[in-house]
N, C-alpha and C positions, 0 to 999 in steps of 0.2 A: 420629543426628548431634546432635540437640538435647541428648540426655543427655550426649554428650561435651562439649558447650559448658558445661553445668552443672558437669561434673566439673572443668573448668578453674578455675571460680570456687572450688570447694572446695579445689582444690590450692593456691590462694594462701595457705592457712593453713600451708603447709609450712615457712615460714621465720620465724625470730625473731631470735636474740639478739645478733648482733654489735654492734648499736647499744648494747647495755648496756656492753660493754667500752669503746667509744669515749666513751660518756657519762660513765663513771666517771673517765676520764682528763681530760676537758675541763671538767667542771662540779663544783661543790661538791655534797655529798650533800644529799638532801632533809631528812633528820634525821641528826644526827651527834653521838655522845657523845664520841668521840675519833677519831684517825686509823685505829684498828683496829676500831671499832664504829660502824656507820652503816647506814642504809637509804635506798634510792632508790625513788621512785614515778614511774611513767611511764604513758602512755596511747598507744594506736595505733588508727587507724581507716582504713578503705579503703572509700569509697563511690563507686558508679559509675552512669553512665547508659549503656545500650547499645541499639543498634538492629541487629538481625540479620535477614538475608534469610530469608523463608519461615518465620519462627519465631513469628508471631502465632498465636493459637488456631485461626484458620481454615486455617492451614497454607500460605497463599499470600501474605500480606502481611508486611511487616517488623514485627518486634516493637519495643516501646518499654518498656524496663524500667529502673526505679531499684532498685538493690540495695545493701544494707548488707553488703558482702562480709566485713568484719572489724570487730570491736569488742573491744578488749583492755585489760586492766589489768595492769601489770607491777610487781613488787616484787623488789628484789635488794639485796644488801649483804654485810656481814661481822659476825660476832659475836666474831671473834678475828683476829689478824693472818693466820693461816693457815687459817681456817675461813670459807668463804663460803656463800651460799645464793641461791636464786632460786625464787620462787613466782609464777606468772603464770596469769591466768584469761582465757578467750576464749569468745566465742559460737560455738557449733558450728552452722554454717549448715544442716546436714542435718536438725536437729530444733529449731533456734532455742533451744537450752538453753545455759546457761553451764557450762563444764567446766574442769577443771584442764588447762592447756596444758603448763606446765613446773613441776616440783617436784623440785629436786635440791639436795643438799648437797655441798660440795666441800672436800677437804683440799688446799689450794693452797700448795705448799711452796717451789717455785723454778722457774726456767726449764726445768729438765730433767725434773721428775717431779711430776705432780699426779694427783689422783683425784677423779672425780665419780661420785655414785651417786644414782639416782632416775629421774625422767622428764625427758628432754631429747632433742635431735636426735642420732641415732647418727652416727658418722663417715660422711660421704657426699660427694657432689660439691660443688663450690664453689657452684653455683647453689642447691642444697638447704640449704647451711649458711651462707648470706650474711646480709645484714641482714633484720630482721623485716618480712615482707610486702613487701619491696622487691627482687624478683628483678632480675637484669640485663636480662631481657626485660620487655615491658610487663605481660603476664600470665605466670604461672608456666609454665615450659617444658613442652610436652606430652611431651617426651622423658624427663622425670622420671617413671619408672614403678615405682620400687622400692616394695614394699608397706610401709606403716607404720601406726601407730595415729593417733589424732586429731592433726591438725596436723603430721604427719610425725614425731611423737615416738614414743618407745618407753621402756619401763622397763628399766633395766639399770645397768651400771657401765662406766666407761672410764678408762684411764690415758692421760695426754697430756703433752706437753712438747716440747722441742726443744733446739737448740744455744744457747749463751750469747747470741748476737745474734739468735736466733729466725729466722734465715734458713731453717733447716730445722726443720720441725715434724712431729710424728707424733701419731696417735691410734689406740688399740686398745681395743675394747670387746666386751662380751657383753650381749645383750639378750633379751627375751622372744621377739620375733618372732611367728611364727604359733603359736597355741595351738589344740588340738583338731583336728578334721577330719583332715588328713593327718598331723599331728604328734602321734601318740598316745604317743610316748615322751618328750614334753616336752623335746625338744632345744632348746638355746639357739641364737640367731642371733648370729654373730660378724661384726664389722665392723672395718675398719682404713682408715687414710688417711695419706698422706705428702704433704708440700707443700714446695716450695723457692721462695724469693723471691730473684731476682737483684739487685733494686734495694732499695727500702725494705722493711723487715720488717713483718709483720702479727701482732703478739703476741696471745696468748690462744687460746682454743679455737675461736672463730669469726672469720670475716673479714667486712668490710663489702662490700656489693655495689659501692659506689662511694665514693671518698674525696674526690670533688669538687675534685680538684687539690691537696689537702693532702699527698699522697704520690705518688711515682713507683712504679708497680707493674709488675713483670714476673714473673709467678708461673706455675708449673706444678704440677699435683697429680694424684694418682690415689687412687681408693678401691676397696675390694673388700668383698663381703659373702657369707656362706655360712650356710645352715641345712639340716641334714639333715632330710628329710621336711618341708621348708618350703613345698612346693607340691603341687598335685594334690588328690586327694580321699582319703577313708578307704579306699576300695577300690583306688585307684590313686595312692599317694603318690610323691613325687619330691623330689629335693634342689633347693634354690634357690641360684643363684649369680648374682652381679652384679659387674661391674667398670666403671670409667669412668676417663677421663683428660681433664683440662681445663686451660685456660690463660687468663690475664687480663693485658691490657696497659692501663695508664692513665698518661698522660703529660701533665703541665701544661706549656704552652708559655710562652715569654717574654712574650707579649702578654696572658696571663691565660686563654687558651682551654685546653680540656682535650680530648685525644683519647682515646677508649676503644674497646677491642675485646675480645671474649671468644668462646671456642669450647669445646664439650664433646662428647665421644663416649661412648655408653653401649652396653653389651652385657648382655642379660638372658637367663638360662637357667633354665627350670622343669622340666628333665629330660623334655621332650617330653610333658608331662601335659595340654597344652591348657588350662591353668588361666588363665581370663580375668581373675581378680583379681590374679594375679601373672604377667603375660604374658611370653612368650618373644619376643625380638626385638632389634633394633638401632636406634639413633637418634643424632641429633646436632643441635646448633643452633650458629649463628654469629650474631654481632651486631656492629654498629659504631655509634659515637656521636661527636658533636662538640659540645662546649659552647662557645657564643660568649662572648667575654670581656665584651661590653657588658652593662650592667645596664639592663633595660627595665622601668620601673615599679618593682616590688619584687622582680624576679627575673631569671634568665638563661634563654635558650632553648637547648634541647638536642635537636636532631634525632637520630633513632635508627631503625635498621632491624634486623629480625630475620628469619632464615630457619630453619625447623625441619623435620625429617623423622623419622618413626618408622615402621619396618616391623614390624608386629605379626604374628609367625608363628603365634601361638595363634588369633587371629581371622581371619587371612589378609587383613587390611585394612592397607594402607599409606597413611599420612596425611602431607600436606605443609601447612605454614602459612607465610604471609608476613605480616609486620607492618611498617607504615611510619607514622611520626608524629613527635611532638615532646613533650618534657616542659618545663614551665615550673617551674624550680627557684626557689622562693621563698627569698629571701636567699641564693641560690646553693647551696641544700642539697637533696640528694635525699631527705631525710627529710620535707620539707614540699614537696610538688610536685603539679602537675596534669598528667596525661598525656592527650593527645588523639591518637588513632591509628585507622587502619583496618586490617583484616586480611582475608585470603582464605584459605580452607581447602579443600583437595581431598582426597578419600578414595575408595578403590576402591568401585565399585558404589553410590555415593551422589551426590546433587547437590552441586555446589560451594556453599560457604557464604561469604558476605562480610558483614562487620560493621563497625560504627563504635562507638567507645567513648570515654567521657570518665571518667577516674578522678581522684579527689581523695584524696591520701595525707597522713596526718599521723602521725608517731611522735615523741614528745617525752618527755624526762625532766625533772622539775621540780627 
């Protein structure tokens, strides 16, 4: 169980770049030659204190841990009106080394058709492809089980676009996926996503986890992934399949409050190979939030609850998790916030785990 909790921290690396799109629209570039040639520089960090039952070295007392969960340096911009780039570095918590997180070039032509090639997040669920390190839940959802490389990224290419008003968006791509072991034929991993916004549009490749009342969001989306021989072992290979459906509601009220809700359902299939690194199973999460309109000190209070469940058919362990707490949105922004929450996790044939956590998030472009 302790290993599972550690994996939750690693999983928080899985999100990044929607903040980039919104930052470009809202702020001047860090360095700018002209409107078609510029570069932005940003930073992000996620530092936590946690206390978890029975997680001390003696196995019976509560743990007390301070953890640098994330430390990132972002760069992005354009070298031509239709040629963009993104190069980001991040600390890999598994070995404490700095690695390339994102490295892609883009031919960005219009609303209908664009191409990215390099390392970035494949088309996936809304939670996986929302703002950097700011999932809709407090911690990255345990129901996000799709196998990826460092930080949820993969090397490949994707075409993406949508309708003129960006109410309907699509993404289709091919990526490395699993290499070696079961995939001796070097088969590619294919991913696709479609999303529709009934209210305000969310332009660009990524979405924000929250717009903090600047938009009214009612969105539904679905993603799929497939790789032949993408699961199992050399002796027992199997095809990997995944699909999900999700929805997001975010509505600013007349008094300045913001109501938020989100839900996502996942179905994973590893061809009955019992591959624990790409588990077969089903899961979902639901969450609700309410941001009070009053400014208290330098921010606003946002209570939030999350319920998650993942049935792992490969390990035979079904896991449930409840989170309840609040965020303090500094200057009303989810990009600079402090989360304080408690959680309880139950899993088959293991002791229940309860924890308390304080997280300080910062993501900012200069």
